[in-house]
C-alpha positions as CSV (number, residue, x, y, z in Angstrom):
1,M,56.8,-3.9,103.2
2,K,57.3,-0.5,101.6
3,R,54.6,0.9,99.5
4,L,55.7,2.2,96.1
5,S,54.1,4.3,93.4
6,P,53.1,2.2,90.3
7,P,55.1,2.7,87.1
8,T,53.7,5.3,84.8
9,S,55.1,4.2,81.4
10,D,52.5,3.5,78.7
11,L,52.2,-0.3,78.3
12,R,51.6,-0.1,74.6
13,T,54.9,1.7,74.2
14,V,56.7,-0.6,76.6
15,Y,55.4,-3.8,74.8
16,N,56.3,-2.5,71.3
17,A,59.8,-1.6,72.4
18,C,60.2,-5.1,73.8
19,A,58.8,-6.7,70.7
20,Q,61.2,-4.8,68.4
21,S,64.1,-6.5,70.2
22,M,63.0,-10.0,69.3
23,G,65.0,-10.3,66.1
24,A,63.4,-11.8,63.1
25,D,60.7,-9.8,61.4
26,S,58.2,-12.7,61.5
27,S,58.7,-12.9,65.3
28,V,58.2,-9.2,65.8
29,I,54.9,-9.4,63.8
30,E,53.7,-12.3,65.9
31,Y,54.3,-10.3,69.1
32,E,52.7,-7.2,67.6
33,N,49.6,-9.2,66.7
34,A,49.2,-10.2,70.4
35,L,49.4,-6.6,71.6
36,E,45.7,-5.9,72.0
37,T,45.1,-9.1,73.8
38,V,48.0,-8.4,76.2
39,L,46.5,-4.9,76.9
40,N,43.2,-6.5,77.7
41,E,44.9,-8.9,80.1
42,A,46.8,-6.1,81.7
43,S,43.5,-4.2,82.2
44,R,41.9,-7.3,83.8
45,Y,45.0,-7.7,86.1
46,D,44.8,-4.0,87.1
47,S,41.1,-4.2,88.1
48,R,41.8,-7.3,90.2
49,V,45.0,-6.2,91.9
50,M,43.6,-2.8,92.9
51,N,40.6,-4.6,94.5
52,H,42.8,-7.3,96.0
53,Q,41.1,-10.0,93.9
54,L,44.0,-11.7,92.2
55,G,42.6,-15.1,93.3
56,D,40.1,-14.7,90.4
57,Y,42.9,-14.4,87.9
58,V,43.4,-17.6,85.8
59,A,46.9,-19.1,85.5
60,A,48.3,-20.8,82.4
61,S,49.4,-24.4,82.6
62,R,53.1,-25.2,83.2
63,G,53.8,-26.4,79.6
64,M,56.3,-24.0,77.9
65,H,54.8,-24.7,74.5
66,E,51.1,-24.1,75.4
67,Q,49.4,-21.6,73.1
68,V,48.6,-18.7,75.4
69,I,47.7,-15.6,73.4
70,A,47.4,-15.0,69.6
71,G,49.6,-18.0,68.6
72,L,52.3,-17.2,71.1
73,S,53.4,-19.9,73.6
74,K,54.1,-19.4,77.2
75,G,57.8,-19.6,76.4
76,D,57.4,-16.8,73.8
77,H,56.0,-14.5,76.4
78,I,58.7,-15.3,78.8
79,K,61.3,-14.6,76.1
80,L,59.7,-11.2,75.5
81,Y,60.7,-10.3,79.0
82,T,64.1,-12.0,79.1
83,Y,65.4,-10.8,75.7
84,G,63.2,-7.8,75.0
85,M,63.3,-6.1,78.5
86,A,65.7,-7.6,80.9
87,R,68.6,-8.0,78.5
88,R,71.1,-5.2,78.5
89,G,71.0,-3.3,75.2
90,S,67.4,-4.3,74.4
91,R,64.9,-1.6,73.5
92,G,62.9,-2.4,76.6
93,R,65.8,-2.2,79.0
94,K,65.2,1.4,79.9
95,Y,61.7,0.4,81.3
96,Y,63.3,-2.4,83.3
97,E,65.8,0.1,84.8
98,G,63.0,2.6,85.4
99,V,61.1,0.1,87.5
100,L,64.3,-0.8,89.3
101,A,65.0,2.8,90.1
102,N,61.7,3.1,91.9
103,A,63.2,1.2,94.9
104,P,63.6,3.6,97.8
105,Y,67.3,4.2,98.3
106,G,68.0,1.1,96.2
107,K,66.5,-1.1,98.9
108,C,64.1,-4.0,98.3
109,P,60.5,-3.0,99.3
110,F,59.7,-6.6,100.4
111,C,62.4,-7.1,103.1
112,G,63.6,-3.5,103.5
113,Y,67.3,-4.3,103.7
114,G,68.4,-6.2,100.5
115,H,69.8,-4.4,97.5
116,A,67.1,-4.1,94.8
117,S,69.0,-5.6,91.9
118,T,66.3,-7.4,89.9
119,L,62.6,-7.3,89.1
120,D,60.1,-9.7,90.7
121,H,57.1,-10.8,88.7
122,F,54.4,-10.4,91.4
123,L,52.3,-13.0,89.6
124,P,55.1,-15.4,88.4
125,K,55.7,-15.4,84.7
126,S,55.9,-19.2,84.6
127,L,52.2,-19.3,85.5
128,Y,51.0,-15.9,84.2
129,P,53.2,-15.4,81.1
130,Y,50.9,-12.8,79.4
131,L,51.9,-10.4,82.2
132,S,55.6,-10.8,81.6
133,V,56.2,-7.2,80.6
134,V,53.2,-5.6,82.3
135,L,54.8,-3.0,84.5
136,N,52.3,-3.2,87.3
137,N,53.2,-6.8,87.7
138,L,57.0,-6.0,88.0
139,V,58.4,-4.9,91.4
140,P,62.0,-4.0,92.2
141,A,63.4,-6.7,94.6
142,C,66.5,-8.2,96.0
143,Q,67.7,-11.6,94.7
144,D,66.8,-13.3,98.0
145,C,63.2,-12.1,98.0
146,N,62.8,-13.0,94.4
147,K,64.0,-16.5,95.0
148,V,62.4,-17.3,98.4
149,K,58.9,-16.3,97.4
150,P,56.9,-19.5,96.4
151,T,55.9,-20.0,92.8
152,R,52.2,-20.9,92.9
153,M,48.8,-20.0,91.5
154,V,47.2,-17.3,93.5
155,A,44.0,-18.0,95.3
156,M,41.9,-15.6,97.4
157,T,43.3,-17.2,100.6
158,T,46.9,-17.0,99.4
159,Q,47.1,-13.5,98.1
160,S,50.0,-11.5,99.3
161,S,50.4,-7.7,99.8
162,H,51.4,-5.8,96.6
163,P,53.8,-2.8,97.1
164,Y,51.9,-0.8,94.5
165,F,48.4,-1.3,95.7
166,E,48.4,-2.2,99.4
167,D,46.5,-0.3,102.1
168,G,48.3,2.7,103.5
169,R,47.8,1.5,107.0
170,I,50.8,-0.9,106.6
171,E,53.0,2.2,107.0
172,I,51.1,3.9,109.7
173,D,50.3,1.1,112.1
174,R,52.9,-1.1,113.8
175,W,52.6,-4.7,112.8
176,L,56.1,-6.1,113.1
177,F,57.3,-7.0,116.6
178,A,60.3,-8.7,118.1
179,S,61.3,-10.4,121.4
180,V,64.8,-10.7,122.7
181,D,66.4,-13.7,124.4
182,W,69.5,-12.4,126.4
183,A,71.1,-15.9,126.7
184,S,74.5,-16.1,125.1
185,P,74.5,-15.5,122.2
186,T,71.7,-13.0,122.3
187,T,69.0,-13.7,119.8
188,A,65.8,-12.0,118.5
189,D,62.6,-13.5,117.2
190,F,60.2,-11.6,114.9
191,C,56.5,-11.9,114.3
192,F,53.6,-10.3,112.5
193,K,50.8,-9.1,114.8
194,A,47.8,-7.4,113.1
195,P,46.5,-4.1,114.7
196,P,43.1,-4.6,116.2
197,L,41.1,-2.5,113.7
198,W,42.5,-4.0,110.5
199,P,40.0,-5.8,108.2
200,R,40.4,-9.6,107.8
201,D,41.5,-9.4,104.2
202,L,44.3,-7.0,104.9
203,I,45.4,-9.2,107.8
204,A,45.4,-12.3,105.6
205,R,47.5,-10.5,102.8
206,M,50.1,-9.2,105.3
207,S,50.3,-12.5,107.1
208,N,50.8,-14.3,103.7
209,Y,53.5,-11.8,102.8
210,F,55.3,-12.2,106.1
211,N,55.3,-16.0,105.7
212,D,55.9,-16.1,101.9
213,Y,59.1,-14.1,102.2
214,K,60.3,-16.0,105.3
215,L,60.8,-12.8,107.1
216,A,60.9,-14.2,110.6
217,D,64.0,-16.2,109.9
218,R,65.7,-13.7,107.7
219,Y,65.1,-10.8,110.2
220,S,66.5,-12.9,113.0
221,I,69.7,-13.5,111.0
222,E,70.0,-9.7,110.3
223,A,69.5,-9.0,114.0
224,A,72.2,-11.4,115.1
225,S,75.1,-9.1,114.0
226,E,73.3,-6.0,115.3
227,L,72.9,-7.6,118.7
228,V,76.7,-8.1,118.9
229,V,77.0,-4.3,118.5
230,V,74.2,-3.7,121.0
231,N,75.9,-5.8,123.7
232,E,79.2,-4.1,123.1
233,N,77.6,-0.7,123.4
234,M,75.8,-1.7,126.6
235,S,79.0,-2.9,128.2
236,R,80.7,0.4,127.3
237,I,77.8,2.5,128.7
238,G,77.5,0.4,131.8
239,D,74.9,2.5,133.7
240,D,71.4,0.9,133.5
241,N,69.6,4.3,133.2
242,E,72.0,5.4,130.4
243,I,71.5,2.1,128.6
244,E,67.7,2.6,128.7
245,K,68.0,6.1,127.4
246,H,70.3,5.0,124.5
247,L,67.9,2.1,123.5
248,S,64.9,4.4,123.7
249,S,66.6,7.0,121.5
250,V,67.6,4.5,118.9
251,A,64.2,2.9,118.9
252,K,62.5,6.3,118.3
253,V,64.8,7.2,115.4
254,E,64.4,3.8,113.7
255,S,60.6,4.1,114.1
256,V,60.6,7.5,112.4
257,V,62.8,6.3,109.6
258,R,60.6,3.2,109.0
259,L,58.1,2.0,111.6
260,N,58.0,-1.6,110.6
261,S,61.7,-2.3,109.8
262,W,63.4,-5.1,111.6
263,K,65.7,-2.5,113.3
264,S,62.7,-0.6,114.6
265,A,61.1,-3.7,116.0
266,L,64.4,-4.9,117.4
267,Y,65.2,-1.7,119.3
268,E,61.7,-1.4,120.5
269,A,62.0,-4.9,122.0
270,L,65.4,-4.1,123.5
271,F,64.0,-1.0,125.1
272,R,61.0,-2.8,126.5
273,S,63.1,-5.6,127.9
274,C,65.4,-3.1,129.7
275,R,62.3,-1.7,131.5
276,Q,61.1,-5.1,132.8
């Protein structure tokens, strides 16, 4: 998980730009009539997400034609995102691209290695359609993270960590760990371990995040190809002391770049295993 700065564009401006892309004048007017209600919903969302209380936020039913806000159905709100923001050439597209550009080095903040090529609705638009174009609910993500995350109503016990609003300790304290099995082929397992001083609610959110995005399995897959390189380097170096120095050096560099990346956890585990 990589923390990001929230988008700064004015929601009123963003919403109106999206609405102006919706074609027929009657349709545009219907969207504009819903603006103030959407702004109120966005304000309620912000107050809850900043206090990690998204479990109190009410989801819409799954019916696409349900009246959600000011005569607009759930499908109408989803179309506002699809055709008014995500579609190339739409008036809201620049805001879509602005959120996407917030990904550090173009990488997904959820997994840390995938290419951030889409926007993830942190609260899914199928259940929370009135937040479809609310920028604080849109996070740059890779296709895999966007697809693997479960689509469900959020409860207090199932809240996940939000890249815009999570506690800064997730980037200061080590919480991602790995273990290495040297059998052929060499494999690595990854797990979340909460630091001892973390509060329970932070532990729960980060645990949910780690499980929701299936990071244990996905990191193990990424590590598999890296371990081929590691074994080749170790065979070339040969000397045990030099191998230990090499792994220690790489582990330190990876930890400085990003403490809780899968590479940092992997090389820390490799270094520890060499010392045993």
